[in-house]
C-alpha positions as CSV (number, residue, x, y, z in Angstrom):
1,M,58.6,199.3,93.4
2,D,57.1,198.1,96.7
3,I,60.2,198.5,98.8
4,K,59.6,197.8,102.5
5,A,63.2,197.6,103.7
6,L,66.5,199.0,102.6
7,T,69.7,197.0,103.5
8,F,72.9,199.0,103.5
9,D,76.5,198.3,103.0
10,V,78.3,200.4,105.6
11,F,82.1,200.6,104.9
12,G,82.5,202.9,101.9
13,T,78.8,203.3,101.1
14,T,77.5,204.8,104.4
15,V,80.7,205.9,106.0
16,D,84.1,207.1,104.8
17,W,86.4,204.4,106.0
18,R,89.6,205.8,104.4
19,S,89.7,209.2,106.1
20,G,88.6,207.8,109.4
21,V,91.2,205.0,109.5
22,A,93.9,207.5,108.5
23,R,92.8,210.0,111.1
24,Q,92.7,207.5,113.9
25,A,96.1,206.0,113.0
26,Q,97.7,209.5,113.0
27,R,96.0,210.4,116.3
28,L,97.3,207.3,118.1
29,L,100.7,206.8,116.4
30,A,102.0,210.3,115.7
31,P,102.4,211.1,119.5
32,K,104.6,208.0,119.7
33,G,107.0,209.4,117.2
34,Y,105.6,207.7,114.0
35,N,105.6,209.8,110.9
36,L,103.8,207.8,108.2
37,D,101.7,208.2,105.1
38,W,98.5,207.8,107.0
39,S,96.3,207.3,103.9
40,A,98.7,204.6,102.8
41,V,98.2,202.9,106.2
42,A,94.4,203.0,105.6
43,D,94.7,201.7,102.1
44,R,97.0,198.8,103.0
45,W,94.8,197.8,105.9
46,R,91.7,197.8,103.7
47,A,93.5,195.9,101.0
48,G,93.9,192.9,103.3
49,Y,90.3,192.3,104.0
50,L,89.2,190.5,100.9
51,P,91.8,187.7,101.2
52,A,91.2,187.6,104.9
53,M,87.5,186.9,104.5
54,A,87.8,184.2,101.9
55,P,88.8,181.3,104.1
56,V,85.8,182.0,106.4
57,R,83.4,182.3,103.5
58,E,84.7,179.2,101.9
59,G,84.4,177.1,105.1
60,K,88.1,176.7,105.4
61,R,88.2,178.6,108.7
62,P,85.7,178.8,111.5
63,W,83.8,182.0,112.0
64,V,85.8,185.0,113.3
65,S,84.6,188.6,113.5
66,F,85.6,191.3,111.1
67,E,87.5,193.0,113.9
68,T,89.5,189.9,114.5
69,L,90.4,189.8,110.8
70,H,91.4,193.5,110.9
71,R,93.6,192.9,113.9
72,E,95.4,190.1,112.1
73,I,95.8,192.3,109.0
74,L,97.4,194.9,111.2
75,D,99.9,192.4,112.5
76,G,100.7,191.3,109.0
77,M,101.4,194.9,107.8
78,A,103.4,196.0,110.9
79,D,106.8,195.4,109.3
80,E,105.9,197.5,106.2
81,F,105.2,200.6,108.4
82,G,107.8,200.1,111.1
83,L,105.3,199.1,113.7
84,E,107.0,195.9,114.9
85,A,107.6,197.4,118.4
86,L,104.0,198.5,118.9
87,P,102.7,196.5,121.9
88,D,99.7,194.2,121.5
89,S,97.6,196.5,123.8
90,E,98.3,199.5,121.6
91,R,97.6,197.5,118.5
92,D,94.3,196.5,120.0
93,E,93.5,200.1,120.8
94,L,94.4,201.2,117.2
95,N,92.3,198.4,115.7
96,L,89.2,199.3,117.6
97,A,89.5,203.1,117.1
98,A,90.4,203.0,113.5
99,W,87.4,200.9,112.4
100,R,84.8,202.2,114.8
101,R,85.2,206.0,114.6
102,L,84.3,206.4,111.0
103,D,82.4,209.5,109.8
104,P,79.3,209.3,107.6
105,W,79.5,210.8,104.1
106,P,78.0,214.3,104.1
107,D,74.7,213.1,102.5
108,T,74.3,210.1,104.7
109,R,72.3,211.3,107.7
110,A,69.9,213.6,105.8
111,G,69.4,210.9,103.2
112,M,68.7,208.2,105.8
113,A,66.1,210.5,107.5
114,R,64.2,210.9,104.3
115,L,64.5,207.2,103.4
116,A,63.3,206.1,106.9
117,K,59.9,207.7,106.1
118,G,59.1,205.0,103.6
119,A,61.1,201.9,104.6
120,S,63.0,200.2,107.4
121,L,66.7,200.9,107.3
122,I,68.9,197.8,108.0
123,A,72.7,197.7,108.3
124,L,73.9,194.7,106.3
125,S,77.6,194.8,106.7
126,N,80.6,192.5,107.0
127,G,81.4,194.4,110.2
128,S,80.7,192.9,113.6
129,I,77.5,193.9,115.5
130,A,79.6,195.7,118.1
131,Q,81.4,197.5,115.4
132,M,78.1,198.6,113.7
133,I,76.8,199.8,117.1
134,A,79.9,201.9,117.7
135,I,79.9,203.4,114.2
136,A,76.2,204.2,114.5
137,R,76.7,205.9,117.8
138,H,79.7,207.8,116.5
139,G,77.9,209.0,113.4
140,D,74.3,209.2,114.7
141,L,73.1,206.6,112.2
142,R,69.5,205.5,113.0
143,W,69.3,201.9,111.9
144,D,66.1,200.0,112.6
145,A,68.2,196.8,112.8
146,I,71.7,195.4,112.4
147,L,72.1,192.2,110.5
148,G,75.0,191.0,108.3
149,A,78.0,188.9,108.6
150,Q,78.0,188.1,112.3
151,F,74.3,187.4,112.2
152,S,74.7,185.0,109.3
153,G,78.1,183.5,110.2
154,T,79.7,184.3,106.9
155,Y,80.8,187.2,104.8
156,K,79.4,189.0,101.7
157,P,78.9,188.3,99.0
158,D,77.8,184.9,100.3
159,P,74.1,184.6,99.3
160,K,73.3,183.5,102.9
161,L,73.5,187.1,104.1
162,Y,70.9,188.4,101.7
163,K,68.6,185.5,102.2
164,D,68.9,185.7,105.9
165,A,68.0,189.4,105.9
166,V,64.9,188.8,103.7
167,R,63.7,185.9,105.9
168,T,64.4,187.7,109.2
169,L,62.5,190.8,108.0
170,G,59.5,188.6,106.9
171,L,59.5,190.0,103.4
172,E,59.7,188.9,99.9
173,P,63.1,189.4,98.2
174,G,61.6,192.0,95.8
175,Q,60.5,194.1,98.7
176,V,64.0,194.5,99.9
177,M,66.6,196.8,98.2
178,M,70.3,196.4,98.7
179,V,72.1,199.8,98.8
180,A,75.8,199.7,98.1
181,A,78.7,201.5,96.3
182,H,80.2,198.1,95.3
183,V,79.1,196.2,92.3
184,D,79.9,192.7,93.7
185,D,77.7,193.3,96.7
186,L,74.8,194.4,94.4
187,N,75.3,191.6,91.9
188,A,75.1,189.0,94.8
189,A,72.0,190.7,96.2
190,A,70.3,190.8,92.8
191,A,71.1,187.0,92.3
192,C,69.0,186.4,95.5
193,G,66.1,188.4,94.1
194,L,66.6,191.7,96.0
195,R,66.2,195.0,94.2
196,T,69.4,197.1,93.9
197,A,70.5,200.7,94.4
198,Y,74.0,201.7,93.4
199,V,75.3,204.8,95.2
200,H,78.5,206.2,93.6
201,R,81.2,207.2,96.1
202,A,83.8,208.9,93.9
203,D,86.2,209.6,96.8
204,E,86.0,206.2,98.6
205,Y,89.7,205.4,97.8
206,G,90.8,209.1,98.0
207,P,89.8,212.2,96.1
208,G,88.9,211.3,92.6
209,K,90.0,207.7,93.1
210,G,86.7,206.0,93.2
211,V,85.9,203.2,90.8
212,R,84.1,203.9,87.6
213,A,80.3,203.9,87.9
214,P,78.6,201.0,86.2
215,D,76.8,201.5,82.9
216,P,73.3,203.0,83.1
217,G,70.7,200.4,83.7
218,T,73.0,197.9,85.4
219,F,71.0,198.2,88.7
220,D,67.5,199.2,89.5
221,I,68.5,202.7,90.7
222,Q,71.9,204.4,90.2
223,V,72.5,207.7,92.1
224,D,75.3,209.8,93.6
225,S,74.0,210.2,97.2
226,F,71.5,208.9,99.7
227,E,69.4,212.0,99.2
228,D,69.2,211.3,95.4
229,L,68.1,207.7,96.4
230,A,65.4,209.1,98.6
231,A,64.2,211.3,95.7
232,A,64.2,208.3,93.3
233,L,62.1,206.3,95.7
234,G,59.7,209.2,96.1
235,G,60.8,210.4,99.5
């Protein structure tokens, strides 16, 4: 495969969103007297993102950033977790901290260093550009470029994101490989002619709670880590 660029999903594939969101929620809310199931907070917050994105992707709502959607989801779940009295300023702080201070998976940095020797590394996320910059700085992620939802004005798996990335990079679709832990992301990329690499994240939704890996041969490459992906690509 003549792969010139690797486009990466970020939340769940490159960084561990669940642990990070739970940790930041506890850090900011526990001193205020809240005693919550912090992992449940993270899970509920994440569960709202698919329905929140749909109206934007379907043209029923003007473009708003991922962080705006996350802030709205937080408001919508406040009653469930007894956060009704949390002031707007503190909700803003929680929203930014929770989704910007996410740690990479243990294999991420070393794998990216190896992969960067043979291809450009591009963040292709539903997250905002400011969010991607903050996550990269927090986790020392060395992207060559940040594209994705804000750049394209819609959300994955809209084909526009993948096509915009290929066009912007000046490459042919077959020279770009989408790297993700999510089947819908990879199926959409493949439909646009991109090559695909599935990276299994067994603990994305908690220890042992990851989704079942797709059947062998579903995607061009199927591995368990970024380092395995580098090896599969000859790096």
